[in-house]
C-alpha positions as CSV (number, residue, x, y, z in Angstrom):
1,M,0.0,0.1,0.0
2,K,3.0,2.4,0.7
3,V,4.2,1.7,-2.8
4,Y,1.0,2.7,-4.2
5,W,0.7,6.0,-2.3
6,L,4.3,6.6,-3.2
7,A,3.7,6.3,-7.0
8,V,0.5,8.5,-6.6
9,L,2.5,11.2,-4.8
10,S,5.4,11.0,-7.4
11,T,2.9,11.2,-10.4
12,A,1.2,14.3,-8.7
13,A,4.5,16.0,-8.0
14,A,5.6,15.5,-11.7
15,A,2.4,16.8,-13.0
16,L,2.8,20.1,-10.8
17,A,6.3,20.3,-11.9
18,L,5.1,20.3,-15.5
19,S,2.3,22.8,-15.2
20,G,3.4,25.9,-17.1
21,C,6.2,24.1,-19.1
22,G,5.3,24.7,-22.8
23,Q,1.9,24.3,-24.5
24,S,0.5,21.4,-22.5
25,S,-2.9,20.4,-21.6
26,T,-2.2,21.2,-18.0
27,G,-0.2,24.5,-18.5
28,S,-1.8,27.8,-17.7
29,A,-2.9,30.0,-20.8
30,Q,-0.7,32.8,-19.7
31,S,2.4,30.7,-19.3
32,D,1.7,29.0,-22.6
33,T,1.4,32.4,-24.2
34,S,4.7,33.8,-22.9
35,Q,6.6,30.7,-23.9
36,Q,5.0,30.7,-27.3
37,Q,6.0,34.4,-27.7
38,A,9.5,33.6,-26.4
39,A,9.9,30.8,-28.8
40,S,8.3,32.8,-31.7
41,D,10.7,35.8,-31.0
42,W,13.8,33.5,-31.2
43,Y,12.4,32.0,-34.4
44,N,12.1,35.4,-36.0
45,Q,15.6,36.4,-34.8
46,H,16.9,33.1,-36.4
47,R,14.8,32.8,-39.5
48,N,17.5,33.1,-41.9
49,N,19.7,30.6,-40.3
50,L,17.8,27.9,-38.6
51,P,19.1,24.8,-37.2
52,E,18.1,21.2,-38.4
53,G,14.8,20.3,-36.9
54,L,13.4,23.9,-37.1
55,R,13.9,24.7,-40.9
56,P,10.7,24.9,-43.0
57,E,12.0,21.8,-45.0
58,D,12.0,19.9,-41.8
59,Q,8.2,20.3,-41.1
60,L,6.2,17.2,-40.5
61,S,3.5,15.9,-42.8
62,A,-0.2,16.0,-41.7
63,E,0.1,12.3,-40.7
64,Q,3.2,12.9,-38.6
65,E,1.7,15.9,-37.0
66,S,-1.2,14.0,-35.9
67,R,1.3,11.6,-34.0
68,L,3.0,14.4,-32.2
69,R,0.8,14.9,-29.2
70,V,1.2,15.8,-25.5
71,G,1.0,12.8,-23.4
72,A,2.0,10.3,-26.2
73,P,5.5,8.9,-26.8
74,L,7.3,9.6,-29.8
75,D,7.4,6.7,-32.3
76,N,10.4,5.5,-34.0
77,D,9.9,7.7,-37.1
78,L,9.4,10.9,-35.0
79,R,12.5,9.9,-32.7
80,D,14.7,9.8,-35.7
81,R,13.6,13.4,-36.6
82,V,14.5,14.7,-33.0
83,R,17.4,17.2,-32.7
84,P,18.5,19.0,-29.5
85,A,16.9,22.4,-29.2
86,P,19.3,25.3,-29.6
87,E,20.7,26.4,-26.1
88,D,19.8,29.9,-26.7
89,L,16.2,29.0,-27.5
90,A,16.0,26.6,-24.5
91,A,17.3,29.4,-22.1
92,R,14.3,31.4,-22.9
93,L,12.1,28.6,-21.7
94,P,11.5,27.4,-18.1
95,P,14.1,24.9,-17.0
96,P,13.0,21.6,-17.9
97,P,12.1,19.2,-15.0
98,P,14.8,16.5,-14.1
99,D,15.1,13.8,-16.9
100,H,13.4,16.1,-19.4
101,R,14.8,18.0,-22.4
102,Y,13.7,20.5,-25.0
103,V,14.1,19.1,-28.6
104,A,13.6,20.4,-32.0
105,V,11.3,18.1,-34.2
106,G,9.6,19.0,-37.4
107,G,9.4,22.8,-36.8
108,H,8.2,22.4,-33.2
109,V,10.0,22.8,-29.8
110,G,9.0,19.8,-27.8
111,L,9.6,19.0,-24.0
112,I,10.2,15.3,-23.7
113,D,11.1,12.9,-21.0
114,K,13.8,10.3,-21.1
115,N,11.4,7.9,-22.4
116,F,10.4,10.1,-25.4
117,Q,6.9,10.9,-23.9
118,V,5.9,14.3,-25.0
119,K,5.0,16.7,-22.4
120,A,4.7,19.9,-24.2
121,V,4.8,21.1,-27.8
122,I,5.4,24.8,-29.2
123,N,4.7,25.3,-32.8
124,L,7.2,27.6,-34.5
125,H,6.0,27.6,-38.1
126,D,3.0,29.5,-39.4
127,K,0.6,27.1,-40.8
């Protein structure tokens, strides 16, 4: 029984730590907006020299986009497209929780855990 409650408390603590990180289903609208703005500002400043993963030619197909969802793990196809997020972009966003990292994938910035589960997604390209 103690193990069960420890798991419940750990899950609740992780959810609280993630609230406000990127555009997630649990984040506040104000935090999401400020993070989207910070990422968009970075993108506009670097538009002429974007790194792999954030370039227009790296954008995902509609089918791939449908698989990039908060709460879902990245499949092998999307994992192959993951690149580290630029350090100066990640510095504009809240520090990721332990065992999480910001990545660039298909024109998005994602927050993923060590198991490639998507915790947040910020879109950088105009659709």
